[in-house]
ROVONU-889153 format. One record per residue (C-alpha): residue in three letters; residue number from 1; x, y, z. Coordinates in steps of 0.1 Angstrom, whole numbers. Each point is the difference from the previous one (the first is absolute). Layout:
BEGIN
<pt aa="ALA" i="NUM" xx="X" yy="Y" zz="Z"/>
...
% end
This chain:
BEGIN
<pt aa="MET" i="1" xx="0" yy="0" zz="0"/>
<pt aa="ARG" i="2" xx="14" yy="34" zz="-10"/>
<pt aa="CYS" i="3" xx="-25" yy="26" zz="13"/>
<pt aa="VAL" i="4" xx="-33" yy="3" zz="18"/>
<pt aa="ALA" i="5" xx="-25" yy="29" zz="3"/>
<pt aa="PHE" i="6" xx="-33" yy="5" zz="19"/>
<pt aa="ASP" i="7" xx="-30" yy="14" zz="-17"/>
<pt aa="PRO" i="8" xx="-5" yy="34" zz="17"/>
<pt aa="GLN" i="9" xx="-38" yy="-2" zz="-2"/>
<pt aa="LYS" i="10" xx="-3" yy="-37" zz="10"/>
<pt aa="PRO" i="11" xx="28" yy="-8" zz="26"/>
<pt aa="ASN" i="12" xx="-9" yy="-37" zz="-1"/>
<pt aa="ILE" i="13" xx="11" yy="-2" zz="-37"/>
<pt aa="LEU" i="14" xx="37" yy="-5" zz="-7"/>
<pt aa="ALA" i="15" xx="18" yy="-2" zz="-34"/>
<pt aa="SER" i="16" xx="32" yy="-19" zz="-4"/>
<pt aa="CYS" i="17" xx="24" yy="-4" zz="-29"/>
<pt aa="SER" i="18" xx="27" yy="-25" zz="-8"/>
<pt aa="ASN" i="19" xx="28" yy="-10" zz="-25"/>
<pt aa="ASP" i="20" xx="-24" yy="-27" zz="-12"/>
<pt aa="LYS" i="21" xx="-17" yy="27" zz="-21"/>
<pt aa="THR" i="22" xx="-32" yy="1" zz="21"/>
<pt aa="ILE" i="23" xx="-19" yy="25" zz="21"/>
<pt aa="LYS" i="24" xx="-23" yy="-14" zz="26"/>
<pt aa="ILE" i="25" xx="-28" yy="17" zz="18"/>
<pt aa="TRP" i="26" xx="-6" yy="-14" zz="35"/>
<pt aa="ASN" i="27" xx="-27" yy="3" zz="26"/>
<pt aa="ILE" i="28" xx="20" yy="1" zz="32"/>
<pt aa="GLU" i="29" xx="-29" yy="-8" zz="23"/>
<pt aa="SER" i="30" xx="-8" yy="-33" zz="-18"/>
<pt aa="GLY" i="31" xx="35" yy="-6" zz="-13"/>
<pt aa="ALA" i="32" xx="-14" yy="-8" zz="-34"/>
<pt aa="CYS" i="33" xx="15" yy="11" zz="-33"/>
<pt aa="GLN" i="34" xx="-28" yy="19" zz="-17"/>
<pt aa="SER" i="35" xx="17" yy="2" zz="-34"/>
<pt aa="THR" i="36" xx="32" yy="-6" zz="-19"/>
<pt aa="LEU" i="37" xx="11" yy="22" zz="-29"/>
<pt aa="ASN" i="38" xx="28" yy="-13" zz="-23"/>
<pt aa="VAL" i="39" xx="21" yy="27" zz="-16"/>
<pt aa="ASP" i="40" xx="26" yy="-2" zz="-27"/>
<pt aa="GLY" i="41" xx="31" yy="7" zz="21"/>
<pt aa="GLU" i="42" xx="15" yy="-2" zz="35"/>
<pt aa="VAL" i="43" xx="-18" yy="22" zz="24"/>
<pt aa="SER" i="44" xx="22" yy="22" zz="22"/>
<pt aa="SER" i="45" xx="-24" yy="24" zz="17"/>
<pt aa="LEU" i="46" xx="-36" yy="10" zz="4"/>
<pt aa="ASP" i="47" xx="-22" yy="25" zz="18"/>
<pt aa="PHE" i="48" xx="-37" yy="8" zz="2"/>
<pt aa="SER" i="49" xx="-14" yy="33" zz="-11"/>
<pt aa="PRO" i="50" xx="-15" yy="20" zz="29"/>
<pt aa="CYS" i="51" xx="-35" yy="-10" zz="-9"/>
<pt aa="GLY" i="52" xx="10" yy="-36" zz="-3"/>
<pt aa="THR" i="53" xx="-14" yy="-5" zz="-36"/>
<pt aa="LYS" i="54" xx="34" yy="-1" zz="-18"/>
<pt aa="ILE" i="55" xx="33" yy="-17" zz="7"/>
<pt aa="ALA" i="56" xx="33" yy="12" zz="-16"/>
<pt aa="VAL" i="57" xx="24" yy="-29" zz="-6"/>
<pt aa="GLY" i="58" xx="37" yy="2" zz="-10"/>
<pt aa="CYS" i="59" xx="10" yy="-28" zz="-24"/>
<pt aa="ASN" i="60" xx="31" yy="-12" zz="-18"/>
<pt aa="ARG" i="61" xx="-2" yy="-22" zz="-31"/>
<pt aa="ASN" i="62" xx="32" yy="-7" zz="-19"/>
<pt aa="ASN" i="63" xx="15" yy="33" zz="13"/>
<pt aa="ASN" i="64" xx="-31" yy="19" zz="-11"/>
<pt aa="TYR" i="65" xx="-11" yy="19" zz="31"/>
<pt aa="THR" i="66" xx="-36" yy="11" zz="1"/>
<pt aa="VAL" i="67" xx="-27" yy="11" zz="24"/>
<pt aa="LYS" i="68" xx="-33" yy="-17" zz="-3"/>
<pt aa="ILE" i="69" xx="-33" yy="16" zz="11"/>
<pt aa="LEU" i="70" xx="-25" yy="-25" zz="13"/>
<pt aa="SER" i="71" xx="-36" yy="11" zz="4"/>
<pt aa="SER" i="72" xx="-26" yy="-16" zz="23"/>
<pt aa="SER" i="73" xx="-26" yy="-20" zz="-19"/>
<pt aa="SER" i="74" xx="-35" yy="11" zz="7"/>
<pt aa="LYS" i="75" xx="-11" yy="-36" zz="-4"/>
<pt aa="SER" i="76" xx="14" yy="-13" zz="34"/>
<pt aa="ALA" i="77" xx="18" yy="15" zz="29"/>
<pt aa="GLY" i="78" xx="37" yy="-8" zz="2"/>
<pt aa="THR" i="79" xx="4" yy="-5" zz="-37"/>
<pt aa="PHE" i="80" xx="23" yy="21" zz="-20"/>
<pt aa="GLU" i="81" xx="8" yy="2" zz="-37"/>
<pt aa="CYS" i="82" xx="28" yy="16" zz="-19"/>
<pt aa="GLN" i="83" xx="-12" yy="34" zz="-13"/>
<pt aa="SER" i="84" xx="33" yy="13" zz="-15"/>
<pt aa="THR" i="85" xx="37" yy="-5" zz="-2"/>
<pt aa="LEU" i="86" xx="23" yy="30" zz="3"/>
<pt aa="ALA" i="87" xx="35" yy="0" zz="-14"/>
<pt aa="GLY" i="88" xx="29" yy="24" zz="6"/>
<pt aa="HIS" i="89" xx="23" yy="-15" zz="25"/>
<pt aa="THR" i="90" xx="33" yy="-16" zz="-9"/>
<pt aa="GLY" i="91" xx="6" yy="-16" zz="34"/>
<pt aa="TYR" i="92" xx="-16" yy="-20" zz="27"/>
<pt aa="VAL" i="93" xx="-31" yy="16" zz="15"/>
<pt aa="PRO" i="94" xx="3" yy="-8" zz="38"/>
<pt aa="ALA" i="95" xx="-24" yy="24" zz="16"/>
<pt aa="PHE" i="96" xx="-30" yy="23" zz="-3"/>
<pt aa="PRO" i="97" xx="1" yy="29" zz="25"/>
<pt aa="CYS" i="98" xx="-35" yy="9" zz="-11"/>
<pt aa="SER" i="99" xx="-15" yy="-23" zz="-25"/>
<pt aa="ALA" i="100" xx="-29" yy="21" zz="-10"/>
<pt aa="CYS" i="101" xx="0" yy="36" zz="9"/>
<pt aa="SER" i="102" xx="-35" yy="10" zz="9"/>
<pt aa="GLN" i="103" xx="4" yy="36" zz="-12"/>
<pt aa="SER" i="104" xx="17" yy="-7" zz="-33"/>
<pt aa="ARG" i="105" xx="-15" yy="-34" zz="-7"/>
<pt aa="GLY" i="106" xx="34" yy="-11" zz="-12"/>
<pt aa="VAL" i="107" xx="25" yy="-27" zz="9"/>
<pt aa="CYS" i="108" xx="33" yy="9" zz="17"/>
<pt aa="SER" i="109" xx="28" yy="-25" zz="0"/>
<pt aa="LEU" i="110" xx="37" yy="-4" zz="9"/>
<pt aa="SER" i="111" xx="25" yy="-21" zz="-19"/>
<pt aa="SER" i="112" xx="36" yy="-12" zz="2"/>
<pt aa="ASP" i="113" xx="5" yy="21" zz="-32"/>
<pt aa="GLU" i="114" xx="-2" yy="30" zz="24"/>
<pt aa="GLN" i="115" xx="-31" yy="13" zz="-17"/>
<pt aa="ALA" i="116" xx="-30" yy="10" zz="20"/>
<pt aa="GLY" i="117" xx="-32" yy="17" zz="-10"/>
<pt aa="LEU" i="118" xx="-35" yy="1" zz="-12"/>
<pt aa="LEU" i="119" xx="-3" yy="-26" zz="-28"/>
<pt aa="ARG" i="120" xx="-35" yy="5" zz="-12"/>
<pt aa="ARG" i="121" xx="-34" yy="11" zz="10"/>
<pt aa="VAL" i="122" xx="-23" yy="-29" zz="9"/>
% end
């Protein structure tokens, strides 16, 4: 497991990511995995948006470093789908100091390429 984050709106929901190219959404009260999302690269970091409806995910696939934006599915709670993939980094994306800025509706990221900033409005 590489990283975990709690949903700020539902503190009993936890997201985890791993080198096995998956993101899992857990209910910590029951201990059950609510959903598993497979992505096309190793997942290095993740964080929920302040409203809990999106997750920003740092990925690496064949030295192609991206940030994926997952959006909550309206079909069922705890289910997320890939909404978009943002390119621009040339290095490992280890952290999101603020994954979805509530005022700008953008995604901030840091990378080992020493670049940081707002990648795109979401």
